[in-house]
C-alpha positions as CSV (number, residue, x, y, z in Angstrom):
1,M,13.1,20.1,15.7
2,T,14.0,23.5,14.1
3,K,11.5,26.1,13.1
4,L,12.6,27.5,9.7
5,M,11.9,31.0,8.5
6,I,9.1,31.2,6.0
7,F,10.1,33.5,3.1
8,D,7.8,35.2,0.5
9,E,8.7,36.6,-2.8
10,T,9.9,39.9,-1.2
11,T,12.1,38.4,1.6
12,A,13.5,35.3,-0.1
13,P,17.0,35.0,-1.5
14,A,17.2,36.5,-5.0
15,K,17.2,33.1,-6.8
16,A,14.1,31.9,-4.9
17,K,12.0,35.0,-5.7
18,P,10.9,34.1,-9.2
19,I,9.9,30.6,-8.1
20,L,7.9,31.9,-5.2
21,R,6.2,34.4,-7.6
22,S,5.3,31.5,-9.8
23,V,3.9,29.5,-6.8
24,R,1.8,32.4,-5.7
25,S,0.5,32.8,-9.3
26,K,-0.4,29.1,-9.4
27,Y,-2.0,28.7,-5.9
28,G,-3.0,32.2,-5.0
29,F,-0.7,32.0,-2.0
30,I,2.7,30.6,-1.0
31,P,2.3,27.4,1.1
32,N,4.4,27.5,4.2
33,L,6.5,24.5,2.9
34,M,7.5,26.4,-0.2
35,G,8.3,29.5,1.9
36,E,10.6,27.4,4.1
37,L,12.3,25.7,1.1
38,A,13.1,29.2,-0.2
39,A,15.9,29.5,2.3
40,S,17.8,27.3,-0.1
41,P,17.0,28.3,-3.7
42,A,18.4,25.0,-4.9
43,A,16.1,23.0,-2.6
44,L,13.1,25.1,-3.7
45,E,13.9,24.7,-7.3
46,S,14.5,21.0,-6.9
47,Y,11.1,20.5,-5.3
48,A,9.2,22.8,-7.8
49,T,10.9,21.1,-10.8
50,L,10.2,17.6,-9.5
51,S,6.6,18.5,-8.8
52,S,6.2,19.9,-12.3
53,L,7.7,16.8,-13.9
54,Y,5.6,14.5,-11.7
55,G,2.6,16.2,-13.0
56,Q,3.6,15.1,-16.5
57,S,4.0,11.4,-15.4
58,G,1.9,8.6,-16.8
59,L,-0.3,8.6,-13.8
60,T,-3.7,10.4,-13.8
61,P,-4.1,13.3,-11.4
62,A,-6.1,11.1,-9.0
63,E,-3.5,8.4,-9.2
64,Q,-0.8,11.0,-8.5
65,Q,-2.7,12.0,-5.3
66,V,-2.9,8.3,-4.2
67,V,0.9,8.1,-4.4
68,L,1.4,11.5,-2.6
69,L,-1.1,10.8,0.1
70,T,0.1,7.3,0.7
71,T,3.7,8.4,1.0
72,S,2.8,11.3,3.3
73,R,0.7,9.0,5.5
74,E,3.4,6.4,5.7
75,N,5.9,9.1,6.6
76,N,3.5,10.5,9.2
77,C,3.4,14.0,7.7
78,G,0.3,15.8,8.8
79,Y,1.1,18.8,6.7
80,C,1.3,16.9,3.4
81,V,-1.7,14.7,4.2
82,A,-3.8,17.8,4.8
83,A,-2.4,19.6,1.7
84,H,-2.9,16.7,-0.7
85,S,-6.3,15.9,0.8
86,T,-7.2,19.5,-0.1
87,V,-5.7,19.3,-3.6
88,S,-7.4,15.9,-4.3
89,L,-10.8,17.5,-3.9
90,N,-10.1,19.1,-7.3
91,T,-9.4,15.8,-9.0
92,D,-11.7,12.9,-9.8
93,L,-10.5,11.1,-6.7
94,D,-13.6,9.6,-5.0
95,R,-14.3,10.9,-1.4
96,Q,-14.4,7.3,-0.1
97,V,-11.0,6.6,-1.6
98,L,-9.7,9.8,0.0
99,S,-11.0,8.7,3.4
100,A,-9.4,5.3,3.0
101,L,-6.1,6.9,2.1
102,R,-6.2,9.2,5.1
103,E,-7.1,6.3,7.4
104,G,-4.7,3.8,5.8
105,T,-7.4,1.3,5.1
106,V,-8.1,-0.8,2.0
107,I,-9.7,0.9,-1.0
108,D,-12.5,-1.6,-1.5
109,S,-14.2,0.3,-4.3
110,D,-11.3,0.4,-6.7
111,P,-8.8,-2.5,-7.0
112,R,-6.5,-0.6,-9.3
113,L,-6.1,2.3,-6.8
114,E,-5.7,-0.2,-4.0
115,A,-2.8,-1.9,-5.9
116,L,-1.3,1.6,-6.4
117,R,-1.7,2.3,-2.7
118,Q,-0.2,-1.0,-1.6
119,F,2.8,-0.7,-4.0
120,T,3.5,2.9,-2.9
121,A,3.3,1.9,0.8
122,S,5.6,-1.0,0.1
123,I,8.2,1.3,-1.5
124,V,8.1,3.7,1.5
125,R,8.1,1.0,4.2
126,N,10.8,-1.0,2.6
127,R,12.9,1.9,1.4
128,G,12.6,0.7,-2.2
129,L,13.5,-2.9,-1.5
130,V,10.1,-4.2,-2.7
131,E,9.5,-7.9,-3.3
132,R,8.8,-9.3,-6.7
133,H,5.2,-10.1,-5.8
134,D,4.7,-6.4,-5.0
135,I,5.8,-5.5,-8.5
136,D,3.8,-8.3,-10.1
137,A,0.6,-7.2,-8.3
138,F,1.1,-3.6,-9.4
139,L,1.6,-4.7,-13.0
140,A,-1.4,-7.1,-12.8
141,A,-3.6,-4.1,-11.8
142,G,-2.9,-2.6,-15.3
143,F,0.1,-0.4,-14.5
144,T,3.2,-0.4,-16.6
145,R,6.9,-0.7,-15.9
146,A,7.2,3.0,-16.7
147,N,4.5,3.6,-13.9
148,I,6.9,2.0,-11.4
149,L,9.3,4.9,-12.1
150,D,6.4,7.4,-12.0
151,V,5.6,6.1,-8.5
152,M,9.2,6.4,-7.5
153,T,9.2,10.0,-8.7
154,G,6.2,10.8,-6.5
155,V,7.6,9.0,-3.5
156,T,10.9,10.9,-3.9
157,M,9.2,14.3,-4.2
158,K,6.9,13.7,-1.2
159,T,9.6,12.2,1.0
160,M,11.6,15.4,0.5
161,S,8.7,17.6,1.6
162,N,7.7,15.2,4.4
163,Y,11.2,15.3,5.9
164,V,11.4,19.1,5.6
165,N,8.0,19.4,7.4
166,H,9.3,17.1,10.2
167,I,12.4,19.1,10.7
168,A,10.8,22.5,10.3
169,E,7.6,21.7,12.2
170,T,5.8,23.4,9.3
171,E,2.6,25.2,10.4
172,L,-0.5,24.1,8.5
173,D,-1.7,26.9,6.1
174,D,-5.2,28.2,6.6
175,A,-6.1,26.8,3.1
176,F,-5.5,23.2,4.3
177,Q,-7.0,23.5,7.8
178,A,-10.3,21.9,6.9
179,M,-8.4,18.7,6.0
180,A,-6.1,18.7,9.0
181,W,-4.8,15.2,9.8
182,S,-2.7,13.5,12.5
183,K,-1.8,9.8,12.5
184,P,-4.1,7.8,14.8
185,I,-2.5,6.4,17.9
186,L,-2.7,2.7,17.9
187,Q,-4.2,1.2,21.0
188,H,-2.8,-2.1,22.0
189,A,-5.0,-4.8,23.6
190,D,-3.9,-5.8,27.1
């Protein structure tokens, strides 16, 4: 793994500075991930643009967090699970749903969100090679064909940040510490 330098709006390459200023304005701080991405202004702009566009998708803010949390959990990214757990506290995502997403368990209380979780997990696990029954179950839960592409946008965005965090060994920001997460170690029966 390679630690990457964390830039801010004063130390970043010139093309990254305005993006980081915008990030600080939006969040009140520059998350370490964004500071790392600033080493490549193109990477930072790609992530920021995709994030903005994903926010305009046909999924509700809570549904967007289901996709982002599921992708991050499937990709074993503690940084993004913690960050999006924190962000989801400001959406209408039920706390029991959040717990199920963090634990990777069935969302018993909301069949629609469970269908979204399963579809997203299938996309990540199968690298997009989902079965017809996965798509049918997703559509039967009330999602649209356009929502398939919305989910793909979220998976793409999160996979980028998940992989950057793996390579960079991104340190968790203080703002996300209360929701720190690590994938449970499975214990095998002897």
